[in-house]
N, C-alpha and C positions, 0 to 999 in steps of 0.2 A: 504494500500500500504506500503510495507516494503522498507526501505532505508538501503543500506549498504555503507560503505566507504572502499575503497581499496587503499592502499598507494603504490606508486612506487617511490623509491628514487634513484637518480643517483649521485654518488660522482665523480665528474669529469665534463668535459665540454660536455654538451648534445647537439648533432646535431649542430655542429659548422656552423655558417652562416657568410661568409665573414670574417673569422678569420685572423687577421694579427699578425704575431709573433713578435710584438714589445712590449715594456713595456707598459702595459695597464694603463689607468687612473682609479682611484677608482670611484665607483658610488657615486652620491651625497649623503651625509649623512652617508657614510660608513667610519669609522675612521681606520679600519683595512684593508689595501690594499690587495686584493686577489693575491695569488701567483699561480704558475703552478698547474693546477688541477690534482687530482689523478683519475685514471681509476677505474670503478666499479669492485668489486670482482666477481660479478655474472652478467650474462646478464639479462637485464630487458625487459619484454615483453610489447608491446604496445597493446591496445585494438584491437581485431580483427573486421574486417568489417562484416556486416551481410551477410549471404549466402556465406561466405568465398570467396567473390569476390577478385581477386588478386589486391593488392594495387598498383602494379607496371604497370598495364595496362593503361598507360597514353600516349595519342597521342603525336607524336613528336612535333607538333606545340604548344602543351599546356604545355610542360615540363618546370619546373623551376629548374635551376641548384642548386645542393646541395654540400656544402663543398668547399675546396680550389681547385684551378686549378691544374690538374695533379693528383687528388686523385685516388687511385686504388680501386679495387673491395672490398677487405677486409676492407679497411678504410671506404668505403661508407656503407657497411653493418653494421659496428660497430656503425655508427651514425644513423642507422635505415633509411637509404635512399635506393633508388633503383639504380642498376648498370646494364647496358646493354652490357658491354664489352668495351664501350668507354666513356659513359657519366654517371655521378652520378646525380640523380634528385630526387625530392620529390614525394612521393607516394600519393595515395588517402586516406588521413587521415589528422588530425590536428597535425602539428609538432610544438613543443614549444622549444625555445632555450634561454639560459641565457648566454650572452657573458661576457667576462672578463672586458669589459669597461662599464658595468652597463646598458645593453640594453635588453629589452624583444624583441624577434623575434617570431612571429607566422606566419606559412604558413598554410592557411586553404584551403582544397580541397572541392569543392562543392559536391563531391561524398563521403564525409565522412559518410553521412547518406542516407537512402532511405525513403521518397523522398529526393532529393538533398537539401542541405542548400541553402537558398537564400543569396548569398554573399553580396548583397546590404543591407541586414537587420542586419548585424553584428554590435555590439557595445560593448564598454568596460564600466567599471564602470564610467569613465569620459565622456561617450558619444561616438560619432562616427565622430567628426570633429577635425580639427587641427591636432595635433600629433597623435590622436587616429584614424585617417582615414588611409586607406591602402597607403603604399608607392609605391606599384606597384600591378598590377593584370592582369589577362587575363580571358578568358571565363571559365576556370576551377579552378583557384586559386586566392586567395587574400593574399597579403603579408603585414604584419604589423611589424613595428619596432619603438619602442619608449623607452625613458629612464625609468628605473625602478621606478623613482620618479614621473612619469607623468600619466595622464589618470585615475586619481582617485585611484591609487595604495596606499595601506595601508602598513605601516612598523611596524615591531615588532622585539624584540630581544628574541631569544630562544636558550638556551644552547650554548652560544658563537657565534651563527649565527645571522646575520642581515637578516631578512626575508621580502621580498617584495611580496605582494599578489594582484592579480587583477582577474577580471572575464570577460570572453567573452560570449555574449548572442546573439542568433539569434531570431528575432521576428517572429511572425506567424499571419496569417490572421484568423479571427474568423467570422463564419457565425451565425447570430442571427435569430432564428425563433420564432414563437408565444409561443412555449412551451419548448424552450431550445436553447442552443448554442453549436456549434461544431467547430472543426478545422480538416483539413487534412494536415496541414503543419508540418514539422519537428520542434520540439522544442529542441534546442541544447544549453547546458550550460556548459561552460568550466572554471573551477577555476585553476589558475596557479600561481606558486610561483618561485622566485629565492632566493636562500640562499647563502650568502656570509660570508666567514670567512677569517682569515689570511692565511689559508693553503689550502682551497678547495672551490669549487663551486658546488652547488647541485640544482637539479630540482625536484619538488615534484608533483606527479600526483595522484589525488583521484577521484574515480567514486562514486558520491553520490546517484545513482538511481538503484534500482532493484525491479521489481514488482513480487509479489507472484501471482500465478495463482488462480483465484476464481474457485469454483466448477461449473460444467455445469448443466443446468436444461433444459429439453425438455418437451413441453406440446403440446397437440393436441386439435383441435376444435371439436365441436359436430357433424360436418358434416362428420367426418372421413376424414379429409383433413390433409395431411402431408406437412410440410415445411422442406426442406432439402437443404444443400449447396453442390454444385458440386465441385469436386476436380480433374477432369481430366486434364492432361497436354499433350502438344505436344511432341511426340517422333519421329515423321517423318518430314523430310524436307518439307517445304511448307505448313504445316498444320496451321490452325488458332485456337488460344486459345479459342475463343468464341464457336467454333464448337465442340471442344473436351471436354470442361469443364463439360458438362452434361453427359458424358459417364461413370462417376463413382462419388460416393458421400461419404461424411464423414459419418461414423457410429456413434452410440451413444457413443462408447468407445473413439472416437477421440476428443470429446468435453471436455474442451473448445478449439476451434480452434484459432490459433494465426495468425494475419495478420499485415502487415506493413501499415502505412498510405498511402492512395490512391491506395493500392493494390486492384484489382477487387475481389468482393465477389459475387459469382454466386448463385442466389437464385432460387429455384424451388418450386412451390406450386402445389399439385395435389390431386385429389380425390382418395380415397382408397375404393376398393370393389364395384365400380359402373361399370356397363357394358352397360348402355344405351348410344348409340352413338349420340343421339339427344340432350342431355343436354350439357350445356357449363358452365365451371367454370369461374366465374368473381371475380376480386379483387376490393373491394370498396376502401380500403386504405391500405397502408403498412407503417410502421413506426418503429423506433428503440428506445429502452429505455436502461437505465443502470441497470435494474433489470428484473427478469423474469415476473414481473407483467406488463401486457400490458397497464394498466391504470396509471402506475407510471410516475412521472416526474423526470428528464427532458425527453422530447421526441423530435425526429426529423423525419419529414415526408419524406418518400421515394416515395410513390405513393399517389396521391389524386384523388379519383374517377377513379381509374385505370390508371391514367396518371402520368408521372414524375412530382415531386414537382418543380414548376417553379422557386422558389426562392432559389434553391440550385445551386451554381456555377458549381458543378459537377453533372449534371443531371443524374438521374437513367435511365438506358437504357433498354427498353423493348425488349425481344428477341422473334422473330417470331417463331411460331410452326405451321407446316403444315403437310400434308400427307406424305411428304418426310422425316419426322423426325424419322421414324421407330417406332413410338408409336402406340399401338393398338387403343387408344382413344385420339387423340391429343387435342380434345376440353376439355379434363379433366385436362389439364396442363396449367400453366402460369409460365413464366420464366422472370427474370430481373437481371440486374447487377448493383451493386452500388460500389462506391469507398470508401474504409475503412476510417473511421474517429474516433475521440474520442470526448466525451462531454467536455465542458468547464465550469468551475465554474462561475456562473453568477455574483458573487461579485468580485473575484480576476482575472477573465478571464484567469485562469491557467488551462491547460489540466488536466482532472480528472483521466485519465488512468484507466477508469472503463471497465468492460466487457459490450459488446453490446448484446442486444437480439432483434431479428427481429420479428415483428408481422404483420399479414395480416388479415383483415376482408374479409370473403369469402361468396359467395352466388352461387346458381345454377340458371341459366337462361335458359328459353325455347325460342329459336329464332323463329321469324316469318318473314313475308314479310316486316314488318315495322322496325324490330329490329333484327340485327344480333348478338346482345350481345357483340359486339366488341367495345371497347372505341374509340372514334374519337379523343380524346385529344384536342378538340376544344370547346366542350360544355359538360355540365353535362348530363349524360345519365341515364335514368330510367331503372332499371332491373326488370324483371318480378318477380324474386325470392325475391327481396327486399320488394315487396308489399305483399308477401304471408306469409306462416306460419313461425314462428320463428325457427322452426326446419330446415329450409332451409338455414340458415346463421349461421356464427360463426367466431371465431377468432382462428388462428393457429399461433404458435410461434416456433422459432428456439432455438437451444442450444446456449451457450455462445460463443461469438466471441471476442477475446482479442486483443486489440491494443498492439503491442510489439514494443519497441524501436529498431530501426534499428541499431542505434549506441548510446550507453548510454552517457548522459551528463557526463562530466568528470572534474576532478580537476588536472591540469597539472602544 
């Protein structure tokens, strides 16, 4: 995994919050009182939200006012807030401010990432209690304001600046299985600084994470069974994503496929080159690994004995296939949907950001009066093929599926 660091420096007051134009007091420990800030020479871009979701699409009842009363549209845009013609308000992102009286101000939107940040899980270097807890919040935003000397902030002197640095971190839930651990929660890390000098005020933003895409690998089992991922999308009003997902599929050239945490991954397993309408494809187990080797560790179960792994908080969903599906041999197909996740390091419990590979053990079943070859998901079923020749069963694997950060951890 490659890491990059991108710097954004603002010389001037960045996103003023409750700014009062009186003579400010110096921050604690700063001997050089800051004067009026200078405006930046060039506009500074903030990190874009995934999928280019408009940051200003905030419901009226969730809006948090930004800037001084009476601020106009140009002024609102300059401080990177949203303006609807009457009101200046914060958008769907994390906004960091350094005030002239030595305060950190963070306005955190839950929609900064996909999935949403858990606002209740946010903490600073000094924890999440006392001055490090939100001063205000609603369902969509949490607002933090504390002195630059509080909440575990570190101080250093660099080139005539007194630099105050802290970190915001959102925690995440980890699922632990017998052969690995995963998470589907957003991990968001924000480093932020305020720089003070005798003539200016600056805010520094650095993004410490960027992942290189691993190569894709596709493998097929000896049954001539193919595992592929659906990529159909709704284009008509009233359609259902689950119904159209299997109308088109990723090709070999599309791998590795990128997915956001908890985004649905539509999996299909089907027999190739078989025309016997009496046989049934069954899935013994399906699981995910961090490498193309289906026997490698860590692993996470998706299906066990053809049924969703019961110890997964986000249960895999079996998709029914019948004669109305439009398939020539519907019994030759199995489909299921999982929610995207990433493996977690068992020692540090940190997300590994590895590529996922999906594997399924398959068999052919001959139904009879006692056994329809369909899993009941209430008891373990014996399949005719599982007791027969080894040529009737095998393992099939997918190409790589990459977890992608919906919004990169940042340094502000």
